[in-house]
N, C-alpha and C positions, 0 to 999 in steps of 0.2 A: 615319721613324716607328719606334718601338720597340714590338713586340708583347709584351704581358704585362708582368710586373713584380711587385715585392713590396711596393709602397707600399700603405698602408691606403686603402680606399675613402673618399671624401668626398662631401658633398652641398653644392651651391651654394645660397645663399639664393634664395628664390622672388622673381623680379624683377617683382613685380606692380605696383609703382609706375611702371614703365616703360610708356609708352603703347603701345609695340610689343608688349607682352605680350598685349594684348587685340586685336591686329590679326589678323583672320581669315586673310588671305593669308600673313602671317608664320607663323602657327600651322600652316597647311596645308603650307608648305614644310618646317617642322621635323618634322611628323608623317611626311611622305614620306621625309625623311632617316633618321629613326629606324626607321620600319617597314621600309625597305629593308635596313637592317643586321640587324634582327630576322629578316627573311625569309632572309637568308644564313646565319644562325646556328642558330636554332630550338632552342636549349638549354632554352627556357622553355615548350616545347609542353605540358607536363603540369602547369603551376602553377595556372592558372585558365582561365576561358573566353575571356578577351580574346585570347589568343594563338592558340588553335584557330580562332576567328572570323577573325582576321587572315590566317592561313595558308590557310584555306579560300577566302577572298576572292581571294587571289593565285593559288592553284592552279586556281580555276575561271575565271580571267580569260582573255582571248583570247590573251595572250602568255605567261601563266604567270609574269609579273613584275608589279611594282607599278605600272608605267607605264600599264597598261590597267585599273586599278581606279579607279573614280570616287571623288572625295573625299567625296561624299555618302554613300558606303557605309561610311565609317569610323565612323559613329555607333554601331553595335552593338559595335564594339571598345571604344570609350570607355565605353559603358554597362556593359559586363561587368567593368570594373576595379573591384575592391573596395578599392583603396588599401591593400592588406595589406603592401606593400613587399617581399614575398618575392623578386620578380624582381631588385630592386636588391640585396637583402642576400645572396641565396644562389645565384643563377644567372648573372646577366649579367656577362660578362667585360669589358664595355666601359664600366663606370661610371667617373666621375672618380676619379683623375686621368688615366685613359686618354684619348687624343686624341679618340676618338669621342664622349666626353662624354654618355653615355646615362643618363637618369633617367626611365624609362618611367612610374612612378607620378605624378611631378610634371608630366610632359607631359599625362597624362590629367587631372590637376587643372587645368592651364591650359585645356584644352578645355572642362571643366565650368565654369570661371570665366567664359569667354566666353559660354557658354550661359546662365549665371546673369544676366549683365549684359543679355542680350537677352530675358530673361523667358521662357526656355524650360523652366524648372523648374516643373512643374505645381503647382497649388494644394494638392492632397492630399499630394504629396511634401513640400512645405514645411511643412505642418502636422504631419506625422509627426516632423519634426526639432525641434519646439518642446517639448523634453523637460521643461523646467522648468514651463512653463505646463500641459502635459498632466499632469504629476505632481501639481501643486497641485490641479488640478480633479478628477483621478481619486481622490485620497485622500479627498475629501469624500463619495464614494459608492463606495468601494472594492468592497464585496461585489457591488453591481449591475454595476459595470464589469467585474469579474472573471468574473461570470456571462455577460455579453454577449460577452466576448472569448474565452471558453473554447472550446478546440478541440472540435468535435463539436456545437456549438450550431447546429442546423439553422435556427433562427429568425433569429439575428442575424449569423452569420458570412457567409452569402451577401450580405447587405446591406452589411456592412463591406467585402467584396471589391469590390462594385460602386461604393461611394461613395469608399472610401479606397485602393483598389488593393492591399489586404492579402490575400494568398492565404488561402482559407478553411481550408486544412489546416495552416497553420503554427502551431507552439506559441508563444504570446505570453507574455511575462512578466506576472506578476500585480502588482497595486498594493497598498499597505498604507495603512491609515488613519493609522497612526503612522509618520512618517518616521524615518530613523536619527537625525536631529538631535533630534527630539522624544523618542525612546526613550533616547538617551544621557543626557538630563537627568534621567530618572527612574531609570535603572539604572546609575549610575556604578560603574565597577570600582575596587576598592581596590588601590592601588599597593603592591607589595612593596618596601619601601625597603631590604631586605637582599639583594635579588637582584643578581646580578653586573653587570647593565647599569644599575643605579640611577645617577641623575645625567643620563641622556640625556633630551632633551626633543624631542617630535615633535608636529607639527600634521598631522592626517589630513585630506586633501582627500576629502570624503565621496563625491563624484561623483554625477551625477544618477541613475545606475542603482541604486547601492547605497542612496542616500538614499530613493528612492521605491519601488524594486522588490525590493531584497534587503538590508534592514537587518540581517539575520542575519550577513552577511559583515562589516559594519562593527562590530557588537557583538563578533564573534569577534576582530577585529583589536584592538579596545580591550582585551578581556580578556587576550589573549596579551601585549600590550605591558605592561599593568599587572602581570601575573604576573612579567614580566622586569624590573620596576623602572623602566620608561619612563613619564615623566610626559607623557601624550598628551592633546591636546585636539582637538576636531572643528571643522572649518570648512567652510562650503559657500557661497561667494560667487556660485556659478552654474556652469552647464555649461561644459565645456572647449571646446566648439565643434566637436567631431569630427563630429556630425551635419550641421552646416552646411558643414564642409570637404568632406564627401562630395558635396555639390551645388555646390561651387565658390564659395560666398558668402564670399570672403576678407575683405571689409570687416567682415562680422559676426564672423568668427573673430578678427580682429585686435582688435576692440572687446572681446570676451570676454577675450582674452589680457591686454590692458591692465588690465581691471577685476580679474581674478583675481590678477594679479601685484601690483597695488597693495594688494590685501587681505592678501597674505602678506608684504609688505615688512617690516613691523614684527616679525613672527614670526622671519623670517630674521635680522634685525638682532640679535635677542635670543638667537640660537644654536639655534633650533628647526630640526630636519630636517623636510622636507615629504614626506609619504607619500601616494601615490595608490593607491586600492584596485582600480582597473581598468587593465589594461595600455594600452588605447587612450588613456586620460586621461594616464597617465604619459608615454606617447610624445608626446602633444601638448605637455606642459609641458617635457619634456626636449629635444625635437627640432623639432617642427613650428612651434611658436611662435617659437623663435629663428631659424628659417629664413624666417619671414614678417616678423619685426620684428628684424633682426639688430643694430640700433643702440640698442635699448631696454635700458637697464641693469637695470631691475627684472626684466625677462624673463630676462636673462642670469643674474642671481643666483638666480632661481627655478629655472632649468634646472639649475644647479650644485647646488642644495640638494635637488632632488627625487629620491626613491627609490620604486621599486615596493615594495609591502608585503612580498612574498616576498624581494626583494633586501635589504630592511632587516632582516628577521629573520635571514637567513643572515649578514649582517654582524655582528649581535649574537653569533651563535654562534661566528663566526670570531675576534672580538676580545675579548669579555668572557666568552663561554660562556653557555649557556642555563640558565635557572632549573630546579631539580630538579622532579620531579613528572610527567614525561611517561610515559604508559603506552601499551602496544601498542594498535593499532586493528585489530580482526580483520576479515578478509574481503578485504583487498587493494584497491589503488587503480589504476585506469586514469587517467592524467593526460594530458590534452590540453594541449600547449604552444601558447598563443595566438600567432598571427602577430605581433601588436603587442608581445608580450613578446620574441619573437625579434628583432624589429626594433630593440629597445633595445640589442642587442649586449652582453648581460650574462651570457649562458649560461643554463642551465636552473635558474634560482633556485627555481622552485616545486618541482622534483624534489629539489634540494638541501635545501630546507626540510623536505619530507616525510621525507627520510632521517634527519632528526633524531629522528623517532619510533622507539622501540625496535622492531627487527625489520621495519621497513617499507622496502621497495624498490619504489617505484611503477613500473608499466609505462608507459613514456613513449610518447605518440602525437605524433610531430613531423611533422604534415602539416596543411595548412590545412583547416578545417572547411567553408570556402566560404560561411559565413553572411554575412559582409561587412556587419555593422551593420544599418542600415535597409534595405540592398539586399536582404538575404536573405528579408525577409518579404513582398516584393512578388509579385504574381501573375505578373509577367513573368520573375522570376528564381528563385523558390522551387524549382521543379522542377529547374532546373539546379544549384542549391545542394545539393539532395538527392543528385543524381547524383554531383557532385564530392566529396561527403562520404562516399561509400560505402567507400573504402579505410579511412578512419578508423573508421567505424562497424563495419565487418567485423572489424577488428583488435580493437576494444574488446569486441565480442561474443565473439570467440575467447578473449580473456583471462579472461573470466568472473569479473571482480572484483566485489565488493559495491558499490564506489563508482566512479562516473565523474565526474570533476571537471575543471574548466578554470579558468584565471585569467580567461578571458573568459566571463562568465555566459551570454551569448547562444550562444556556441559550445558550451558544455556542454549546454544544452537541445537544441540542434540535433543534436549527435552522438547523444544518446539517442533523439530522435525518428527519426533515420535508422536506428538499430538496429531500431526498431519497424517502419519501412517495409520492412526486409529480412525481415520476418516472424520476427525473433528474439523470443524471449520476454523482452522487456526488463524487464518487471515482476518476472520471476523471477531474471533475471541481475543487475539493478541494484536492490539492496535499499533503497538510500537515494537520495533525489533528488540530482541533480547540484548541486554547489555550488562555492564557491571553496576552494582548498587551505587557506586560513587557517582555514576552518571545521573541517577535519579536524585541524589542529594544536590548535585550541581544544578539540576533543573529547578529544584525547590528554591534555590538561591537566585534563580533567574540568570544563571550564567549561560551565555550563548556558546553552544558547542557546534554550531552548524559549520563553522570554518574548519573544524577538526574532522569532518567526514572524509 
């Protein structure tokens, strides 16, 4: 065996069509193999709550080794994994092609997949992941829904916690009566055909969150691309399946992957680039779907054509140059780099994009916010998520910038809320609500986004 090496990390396809994948005894043997290696290394102790839970189990056992830990006690370790991929990307020295062949996030995914097939995912948890259905229903009564889910509503939030398991103190995203898809039809941006990047064609994958919860980010992306001569169209064939991936419903995720890939097939054949507005969705299209369905040609082509919105704008700047008209944005920006942006292994594209604005040098926050998608809103995990977010929130408060933003919309809200929980005067420190970095670039171009609120 050769320890170490300079070969690039790689991920194996998820072998979920193999019956052994869902065998509980086989899973237990693999978990014990991996956990024992983790116990002997412990480089990942400060990444998330999975590893402290694992190491505490071992340290409190009779022998101080994994052999005296009951397999039934592994459940809290699995539950605490947010599938952020940071252990695989930044810490673990034993990922493939190393002989130990560790992929901790996908091992946790396998455990959740087995739980999913056994019906162990609760009804409320499954309903929270129905983002398309929830978004369609919520938009019909958006003001009422936003009132009921507002933090501090003493009448409704305790009931929501009891019925749906959503912690009463978590900041929830609001819904909009007009989705991004609806607004874009009414507020089409005029393409500057004299801009350096004219001739580019892109189809924007709206994503469920931007479509239903933050259309402002989508309008900002459309405005910036039009300003730079890109002929962009919107498409939203459905959610990427990340919420279902969190609960191990691999069959459902695969179905969404095939559906969305088929929708974009003609666009790709016509030379369109595919742009995702949320890092988690971009990661699904680029990485998770090809690992679930490695032989699907449509998914392969989609993965090759997909770019994160910040990645795409930086590519324009590097190859054609940005359109003129960018003005300084006063007050400074604290930029949280989302874990699923880091997992795309493309560098800090959001920071590079913001540096295109005259005089801007964002303060980068490169640490997990610990929100973890739908995990972070639950009454079982929210307080842990607040605790683990403290280093990010403290640093953002110390920076004292007017803007706090993140490529991950949920992470941005979570960081600001954690600043408040530290008794920082967040409303005085953060003059503008957290948003996507593309919104700040749109502001620098003078693009009016007020109508997209």
